[in-house]
C-alpha angles and dihedrals in degrees: 000000000000089000092054091057098050096084091047092053090046094052089047091053090047090050089048090051093049090048094049090259094301094114131227127285125197118216116214130196115226124198096227095184094210110152095222140019117324109230105181143015121197131186124204122238095273095043093234096105129054134190128198132186133195149185085261083081093243139116123213127199120207131193129202117234125216090261089054098257121140117229127190105236100169136021125168140152109263107175146014094243141033110314107228103183142011124191140179128233117223108278093242084078093051130254099323131161132186125198136182135203154190084252087080096249140104120209134201119213132189132196116234124194113216116246103152102090141003091258095060099027109129095006117114132208132178121248129199106241102179142350116217107210105170096111121091093197139039113311102228103183140013128189135175113232119244109286095245085070093057126241103331133146136202128201133183129201142198090255090066100255126134114199125192120200134190133205101216090193115040089197092061109050091175090080120072128158127208104235103171143020121195120191107208095180091223132073110272125221104169144013135197130189120220102244094203112127094188115125087223088069123069117218107277137185130194118213124197128195137205092193110146098195113131094227091056108081113155110061101187127066130178119212122194129194113247114215092200099053097025090226139104116255132184106267098174148357122211097224094185096064102083099150126087112281121221102175140008131193134184110209118238108265113227102179098316116144089215140049133247121207126187120203126196111205126122086325139012114271130183124196136186121215111200116189112232107168144342110253108239107213135137091264092059136262120317118180118248118212137208097224118202132176105225098174140020124175129179094180093125088063087211144052117318114222107181139025121186133176127219114242094269095047094241104108126048125200123201132181125200145179089272090077095248138118111213126195122213129197136172122228127217089281090056092246109145118223137177107255100178149007132198130182123221092261089056097252120134119247123231103254098196092106096042124095116249130012124329131202114184091199094065121092140123132260093233099040096105092053095038092053088068082072089069110114089352092116088063084069091067094075089048100044 
């Protein structure tokens, strides 16, 4: 058995050497069988389960087998309109999903394993635990808070309101209370929690907008929780982001004293937010940041629809209307470069005409399916 694994290990080492030690990833195409545009793909914490949602009003759950194949294990109608986003809660809260839709609702789902009789024993099914109906317009994004905050959920809607809910009893997911309502005064398209669990960092949420109104210029706002007022207040606005924002993502923070934020707009932009002081005002102390743009790439030559970080916050993946997923990584000088490109069919792209470094062996296990997102957000306006 050990002898049989020797060639595999040798091939893996050779691939890692060829890829600068970064290893080799294989892209697979998956027949998702959705009947309309796929708008979102979400992996669970361990990367062995996946959820997809679509304008066909359904959510599908996929499980990865031992041989690496993905199998659809559940599919059901979730909303009465296009489903924009789907997201997993941390597994310590169970197998829990949240989805949001054009039908103005967000829904929390829980997987239940049958125990009642022999026929259902060991079989699982997804149960609707609650429907959040506070929004008067399309709910455009939904995200669970970092697990150290407890079981909390944020939604944003086209009317410019971010709502934060909490489940006071994690054993009873039918009970959710609305804790905060944040009026952003511009149409919201996406949100991202700051995942930092450091006590030095207050809870923080970034909000992106795809508002095309001529009087709305800055499209990214940062809100921070104020311990004194027990409310969220606007801490910063990214004044340089004036184009519609489709996605936004804080990088996981592993010991950094500052924050990294990726923005998907007509290009890929990466910002650093370095705390400089607490603003001492009558309303309490909000953090002020030194905001710098450290990278801006228009390699997609088109709209960028999704940005997503790896678990260490060192590699950023982006997908665009060009049908490609690109990987971005910073070197020791903090210069960001493109380190990999894959097309929707899983084939690498010749990187000779691209800026920065290129490594054809790099990819992402979910790129083929995630590329189905490219251009899908354009369907929002039509749905």
